[in-house]
C-alpha positions as CSV (number, residue, x, y, z in Angstrom):
1,M,-13.8,27.0,-41.6
2,K,-16.7,29.2,-39.8
3,K,-18.8,29.8,-43.6
4,I,-18.4,25.8,-44.0
5,L,-19.8,25.4,-40.3
6,L,-22.1,27.6,-40.5
7,T,-23.7,26.5,-44.5
8,V,-23.9,23.2,-42.3
9,A,-25.9,24.2,-39.9
10,I,-28.1,26.4,-42.0
11,S,-28.8,23.2,-44.2
12,L,-29.1,21.2,-41.7
13,F,-31.9,22.9,-40.1
14,F,-33.5,23.9,-43.5
15,V,-33.2,20.3,-44.2
16,S,-34.5,18.1,-41.0
17,S,-38.2,17.3,-40.7
18,S,-40.2,17.2,-37.4
19,W,-39.0,13.4,-37.0
20,A,-35.2,14.6,-37.1
21,D,-33.2,15.2,-34.3
22,I,-30.4,17.6,-34.0
23,Y,-27.5,17.3,-31.5
24,I,-24.4,19.0,-30.4
25,D,-21.4,17.2,-29.0
26,A,-18.4,18.5,-26.8
27,S,-16.1,16.3,-25.3
28,G,-12.7,16.2,-24.0
29,M,-10.0,14.4,-26.3
30,Y,-7.2,11.8,-25.9
31,N,-5.6,12.0,-29.7
32,Q,-2.5,9.3,-30.4
33,T,-1.3,10.4,-33.7
34,G,2.1,8.5,-34.4
35,D,5.3,10.5,-35.1
36,A,3.4,13.6,-34.1
37,E,3.2,12.3,-30.4
38,N,0.2,11.6,-28.4
39,Q,-2.0,15.2,-27.7
40,I,-5.0,15.9,-25.2
41,G,-8.1,18.2,-27.4
42,L,-11.6,19.2,-27.7
43,S,-13.5,18.2,-29.7
44,G,-17.1,19.3,-31.5
45,A,-19.7,17.6,-33.2
46,L,-23.4,18.9,-35.2
47,G,-25.4,15.7,-36.0
48,I,-28.8,15.2,-37.7
49,T,-30.9,11.8,-37.2
50,V,-31.5,10.1,-40.7
51,T,-33.7,7.2,-39.5
52,S,-34.3,6.0,-35.4
53,D,-30.9,3.9,-36.1
54,L,-28.9,6.4,-37.9
55,T,-27.2,9.4,-37.5
56,A,-25.3,11.5,-39.7
57,F,-22.8,14.5,-38.0
58,F,-19.6,16.6,-38.9
59,R,-17.2,16.8,-36.2
60,F,-14.4,19.0,-35.7
61,Y,-11.2,18.4,-33.4
62,T,-8.9,20.3,-32.6
63,S,-5.4,18.4,-30.3
64,G,-1.7,19.5,-29.5
65,M,0.5,19.0,-27.0
66,T,4.3,20.7,-25.7
67,K,7.5,18.4,-25.8
68,D,10.4,19.3,-23.5
69,A,9.3,22.9,-22.6
70,D,11.8,26.2,-21.8
71,T,15.1,23.9,-23.8
72,V,16.5,24.2,-26.9
73,D,14.6,20.9,-27.7
74,E,11.1,22.4,-27.4
75,V,9.0,21.1,-29.9
76,T,4.9,21.5,-30.3
77,H,3.1,19.1,-32.5
78,D,-0.6,20.6,-32.9
79,Q,-3.8,18.3,-35.2
80,Q,-7.2,19.8,-36.6
81,A,-9.5,17.7,-38.5
82,F,-13.1,18.0,-39.8
83,L,-14.7,14.7,-40.6
84,G,-18.3,14.0,-41.7
85,G,-19.7,10.5,-41.2
86,I,-22.4,7.9,-40.2
87,E,-23.3,6.9,-37.2
88,Y,-24.9,3.2,-35.9
89,A,-27.1,3.6,-32.7
90,Y,-28.4,0.2,-31.6
91,R,-30.3,1.1,-28.4
92,F,-30.5,-1.3,-25.5
93,S,-34.6,-1.9,-24.7
94,S,-34.6,-2.6,-20.9
95,Y,-31.5,0.0,-20.3
96,P,-31.1,4.0,-21.5
97,V,-28.0,2.7,-23.3
98,F,-27.3,3.2,-27.0
99,W,-24.4,1.4,-28.5
100,K,-22.4,3.7,-31.5
101,S,-20.7,2.7,-33.8
102,S,-19.6,5.0,-36.6
103,I,-17.3,5.5,-39.3
104,A,-15.4,9.7,-40.8
105,L,-13.7,10.7,-43.4
106,G,-12.7,14.2,-44.2
107,S,-9.4,16.8,-43.8
108,V,-7.0,17.0,-41.8
109,S,-4.0,18.5,-41.2
110,T,-0.8,18.3,-39.0
111,T,2.1,21.0,-37.7
112,T,5.3,19.9,-36.3
113,E,6.9,23.1,-34.8
114,W,10.8,23.5,-33.3
115,D,11.3,26.6,-31.1
116,D,15.2,25.8,-32.2
117,T,15.1,26.0,-35.7
118,T,19.1,26.4,-36.1
119,D,19.4,22.8,-35.3
120,P,19.5,20.9,-38.8
121,D,17.6,17.8,-37.0
122,H,14.9,20.4,-36.1
123,I,12.8,20.7,-39.3
124,D,9.4,22.0,-39.2
125,K,6.3,20.0,-40.7
126,K,3.0,21.4,-42.1
127,E,0.4,19.2,-44.0
128,S,-3.2,19.2,-45.0
129,G,-4.6,15.7,-46.3
130,M,-7.1,13.2,-45.8
131,A,-8.2,11.1,-42.8
132,A,-10.3,8.4,-42.1
133,G,-11.9,6.8,-38.6
134,I,-13.8,4.4,-37.3
135,Y,-15.2,4.5,-33.9
136,T,-17.5,2.9,-31.1
137,G,-18.8,3.2,-27.9
138,I,-21.3,4.1,-25.0
139,E,-23.9,6.6,-24.6
140,Y,-26.1,6.8,-21.6
141,I,-29.3,8.9,-21.2
142,L,-29.4,10.7,-18.6
143,S,-32.5,13.1,-20.1
144,Q,-34.4,13.8,-23.3
145,R,-32.0,16.4,-23.9
146,V,-28.6,14.9,-22.4
147,S,-26.8,12.6,-22.8
148,P,-22.9,11.5,-21.5
149,F,-21.0,9.6,-23.7
150,V,-17.3,7.7,-24.5
151,E,-15.8,6.6,-27.5
152,I,-12.8,5.0,-28.4
153,G,-11.5,4.9,-32.5
154,Y,-8.6,4.6,-34.9
155,L,-7.8,7.6,-37.3
156,R,-5.8,7.1,-40.0
157,T,-4.7,10.0,-41.7
158,F,-2.9,10.4,-45.8
159,Y,-0.1,12.8,-45.9
160,E,2.1,13.4,-49.4
161,K,4.4,15.7,-48.5
162,D,6.6,16.3,-45.1
163,Y,4.6,13.7,-43.4
164,E,4.7,11.0,-46.1
165,K,7.4,8.9,-44.5
166,D,5.8,9.4,-41.2
167,T,2.9,7.5,-39.1
168,I,0.5,10.2,-38.1
169,A,-2.7,7.5,-36.9
170,G,-3.2,6.2,-33.7
171,I,-6.9,5.7,-31.2
172,Q,-8.9,8.5,-30.3
173,V,-10.5,8.9,-27.3
174,Y,-13.7,10.9,-26.8
175,A,-15.3,11.9,-23.7
176,G,-17.9,14.0,-23.7
177,V,-22.1,15.1,-23.9
178,R,-24.5,15.4,-26.4
179,V,-27.2,17.5,-25.9
180,T,-30.0,17.7,-28.3
181,V,-31.2,20.5,-29.7
182,W,-34.0,19.9,-31.9
183,G,-36.3,16.9,-31.5
184,K,-35.4,14.2,-27.9
185,N,-33.8,11.2,-27.1
186,K,-35.5,7.7,-26.6
187,G,-38.5,8.8,-23.5
188,L,-36.9,7.7,-20.3
189,F,-39.5,5.2,-19.7
190,D,-40.1,4.3,-23.0
191,D,-39.4,0.9,-23.7
192,Y,-37.8,0.2,-20.3
193,E,-38.6,-2.6,-18.3
């Protein structure tokens, strides 16, 4: 996974031109995963502007939760995903705010591990599959480099083995900050009336 991220980062750096902005997102997240329980996690993203309104991005997240801790029914659920997508940002001309909408596709891995596997109802599961998501949210331009944001979306997973009969899908909420590392956000006083 590290080699993939490094390759993507280097490719984006060399492919970008002087007009392109490159950013990094860091956020906390709430992840509703259906039968794998609601989870809390962290997310990161790397993006590059394609046009003034479109951005290509790669997002990674990891989330998890433990239910009934320190009991015989203790179970741990985790999910990790690596998604690539396109984001459209509508710029409000009178305010330093973007309304963002995006779609993403990628790979996802979900794990369910029981502490006590002697119970026949406690079956460990682990599977990787495909995922598709749709998101929308608000980004506020705090400075030319820093922009806090909030996004809400829906992620659907597609599994064929352990989770085939389970519903592993749900709403995701991200709250974090975008840091522009190459280029800059819209100027603080550009087009604001």
